[in-house]
TORKEMAR-903008 format. One record per residue (C-alpha): x, y, z. Coordinates in steps of 0.1 Angstrom, whole numbers, plus 5000, padded with zeros to 4 digits. Layout:
<bators>
XYZ
...
</bators>
This chain:
<bators>
277084417454
278584637426
276984767395
279584857368
279684967332
282685007309
282785247279
285185467260
285785807276
284986107253
287386307274
290586097271
289785797249
290685587278
288885297295
286285397320
284985197349
281785367363
280985247398
277685337414
278685347451
275085397462
274985017458
278084967479
277684857515
278585147537
281885057555
284385257576
287285457562
290285277548
293285217570
296985227562
297084857555
293984847533
294784737498
293784917466
291584727443
291084727405
292185017384
290485277405
293585407424
291285547450
290085277474
286885127460
286184917491
285285207514
283385527511
284885867519
284885947556
282786257549
279286317564
276986037575
277985687566
274785627547
275285897520
275185787484
278585797468
279285757430
282685697415
283785697378
287185567371
289085647339
292385497328
294385797315
297485597307
299085277319
299585327356
297485647357
293885667367
291385937373
288585877398
285786127399
283886107432
280586267441
279186217476
275886317492
273286547478
270986837485
270686897523
267387067533
268887167567
271387407550
270487767542
271888117535
272488357563
274088697570
277288687591
278089007609
281589157609
282289217646
284289537653
287689467669
287889487707
291489617703
292189977713
293690027678
291090217658
292390067626
292189707638
290089497613
286689357621
286388987627
283788717623
284388607659
284488767693
283888697730
280388577740
279688907758
280689117727
278688897704
275588917726
275989297729
275989327691
273089087687
271089287712
271789617693
270789447660
267589317677
266789667689
267089777652
264589507641
267189247629
266488897641
270088817651
271488517669
274688427687
276388097678
279287927696
281987817672
283887497681
286387357657
287386987655
290686917673
293786907652
297386817661
298087167674
294887377669
291087357671
288687367700
286787677711
287287957686
284788207699
281288337690
279688477658
276588677651
274288577623
270888687610
268288527588
267588177574
267288237537
266488007508
268688197483
271688417485
269888707468
267288697497
270088827520
270289167503
267589317525
269089157557
272489307549
270889647543
269189627577
272389527594
274189817577
271590067588
272289947624
275990037619
277489697611
278889527580
277989177570
278088927542
275788647530
277288297534
275987937531
275887727562
277087427542
280487597543
280687567581
283187317595
281887337631
282187037655
279186817649
278286957615
280986757598
279286437606
275786557600
275986757568
274786557538
276786737511
277186747483
280886697476
282786657443
286386537441
288886437414
291586187423
294586127400
296485817410
299985727397
301185377402
304985377398
304985007391
303085057359
303585417349
306485477324
306185857321
307386107346
306086317375
307386667376
306787017389
306587307364
306387677367
306287777330
308588007311
309788197342
309088227379
307688577380
304688517358
301588307365
299988057341
296887847345
297287477354
295787387320
298387617302
301287447321
299787097313
299087177277
302487327271
304187017284
301586787267
300886637301
298486347307
297186517338
297986787363
296886967394
297887307408
300687297433
302287537458
301487877473
302688177453
302788557454
299388677442
299589047450
302489247433
302789447465
303889127483
306689047458
307088917423
303688797412
303788417405
306988357426
306688047448
305888147484
307887857497
310387597485
310587527448
312887277430
312387217392
314586997371
316786947401
317487327405
316487497437
314787827427
312987927458
313787887495
311487717521
309187897545
310587797579
310487417580
307087377563
306387047547
306887007509
305986747483
309286597471
308986427437
311486167425
310786167387
313085867381
311085637403
307885837400
307585827438
306786117461
307586187498
306586457522
309486627539
310086927561
312887117545
315087407555
317887577535
321287737538
322787977513
325888197513
328188417492
331888407497
335088567483
338588627493
337288907515
334888697535
331488517536
327888627542
324688437546
321988467519
318488557529
316588447498
316488307463
314688447433
312388677452
312089057458
314489157486
312689277517
309389097510
308988747523
305588597516
304388367544
307388467565
309688207579
313188377575
315688427604
315288807606
311788857593
309389107608
306989057624
308088697629
310688437619
307988177621
305688067592
302688297590
300388207561
299188487538
301288747556
304088927540
306988977563
309689237557
313489277562
315189597551
318689437550
318889137527
321088947503
319188767476
320588567447
318888527413
318988267386
318088317349
314888127356
313488427375
312588627344
313988867319
315189107346
315689107383
313589337406
314589697402
315189937431
317790097453
320689887465
323589697449
323689417424
326589197414
326588967383
328588647383
329188417353
329188037352
332788037364
331988227396
333688537382
332288887389
331389047355
329689367366
328689567397
325589797395
324790067420
321090007416
319189687414
317589547382
319389367354
319289057332
320888747348
323888627327
323088297309
324388017331
325288267358
323688447387
323288787404
323288887440
321289187452
321889367485
319689617503
320089827534
323189757555
324089457534
324989687505
328289777521
328989407530
328489297494
330489587480
333389487502
333289127490
332889177452
335389307427
335089287389
337188997377
337488837411
335788517423
332388537442
330988187450
327288147455
326087837473
322587717481
321287387494
318287227509
318387037542
316086767554
314686717589
317786517598
319986807589
321486627558
321486777524
318586687501
319986497472
318586617439
319086537402
317386657369
314386447377
313786597412
310986847418
309786997451
306687197455
305687387486
302587327507
301287287542
299987207566
300786837570
297686627569
298686267575
301986117588
302885747590
299185647586
297785877613
296186217609
298486497620
297186837609
299887087620
297887407613
299587617640
303087507633
302787577596
301387927601
297687877594
296687997629
297488367634
298188487669
296388797681
293688807654
290888657674
290988327656
289788507624
292188347600
291988007616
288188037614
288088117577
291087917564
291387607586
287887557601
285587647573
285087437542
286987557511
288187427478
291287207485
294087047466
296186787483
298686507476
299986197493
300985837490
299385507500
300985207516
301885067481
303785377471
301085517447
300885887446
297386057447
296786417435
293386527447
291086827442
287886897460
285587177447
284087417472
282387757479
279287657461
275987487469
276887217444
280087117462
280687237498
284487197500
286487057529
287687187563
291287087571
289986817594
287686677567
290586697542
292686477564
289686237569
289286207531
293086147527
292985867551
289785717536
291485717502
294185507518
296885767521
299585707547
301286047540
299486357529
299986727525
297787017517
298687227487
297387567475
293587567473
290687807471
290487977437
293687797427
292287447430
292287287395
292586937380
293386887343
293386577321
293086527284
293586907278
290386977298
289787127332
287986857352
286587047381
284787377386
287087647399
285487847426
286188187411
284188097380
287288077358
290587907360
293088107381
296688157368
298987997394
302687977403
303387607395
301687267390
302386897394
302386737359
301986377349
304086367318
303986097291
307085897279
309086057252
307985767229
304285837236
304786207231
306586157198
303885927185
301286187195
303186467178
303486257146
299786207145
</bators>
């Protein structure tokens, strides 16, 4: 039985269908061949595969535009079994005195620390951490040490002080943020999600990626949406956050906007490919090839529109410490050739090296013995560092031709065909492939070797705010945000994220940037509650744009 109510939305002026899912019969998660019903976009015939099956689930569906719906989902409620506790930072077992502490260790080390804390009057306990199995990660992560079962976060101050007096650091966390094996099916929430669904059969606007005025600056998702007068938007790919890791705001992975490739992939990480003509999306693993050539020879490019020598998330052929994807790590390479477009910003990164400017006819217009200049309108520059300085100098002469070529390659090795309506935003790991869960956390760099599973524990295993995207069997695209890091919304582990994607009917799904970046926008308003307390400026966003006719009518009003 369903109870429903229609009314006008104060947010968008659109039609709202409010569905109280507490009255829906609990059924299993949707499968690849489950059909979508009504205007909801998100599957109304099944609850989210999140927590126990008997949890109350409420959905409110708003029609934002023909073919575009917003589904707000709240699931579960206050869980009396959850509490605040202090988690101890365990000193590294590495012989390196500068090795960072970790939340996890061997059982023997964890027990030794718990015993020391006990001797100091701290009621510490050792907990075995087992993570749900993913496609290439999960299982036994190690042991953690915790102390206290507290009703409020502030109650942990005294416990943290006791632990510090015993010689250890700690932080107060909420057990609802754990993603341990067993807790995922027992935790009763709460969770809050926003699902923006685009039906290409009925939507006459355009899906597109946007980075704002230039790549090297960050804007909030709502700024990007409002500047483009978008119907709705979510944050998109990973980006450089720390200026010491490159140009702040620069995509940390592949980026194509208006058909122009402006950032190279990280290894072969998956990306969300947007066909703005058909308003369809696909998830593809992309690589790239770039080169500079002249009458004097040819050389491979290392990067595109990024600071030479700094490769966020790694994934380049000569990167140190690894040519593989390694999330939230900045690899280095002292010897690089990087090309720049006018979209990068007012000026290219300054520093020692060589920079060659080329006009829109592939003619070298200037050669500078240091890096940092404005890119010619319609042209490009190429920067060289280290041993590549001599190579570029030998290839470039003012007035001569220097051709710069870049291209994206799909998994089949064929070039990715793009036009002005093509956008590509980076992401990872993969969540769902061909209707089956396939969370490739290790392949896509979210499991760090030799760190005692610390990054895996915090990023993959624990619940965090998440943004993800995918398609259902009918070709509809869903853009989803899940709030987290609060007691009002727990967030999702990667396994739970894949579970939710499947229960929404997705047959293909990819994780996008999350955490403090997670933001959903519609009707010029932020829909969710960003975990940092305020909306974070990001690198790019996926926008749902109106038709030109609709936009013109809105402007005239």
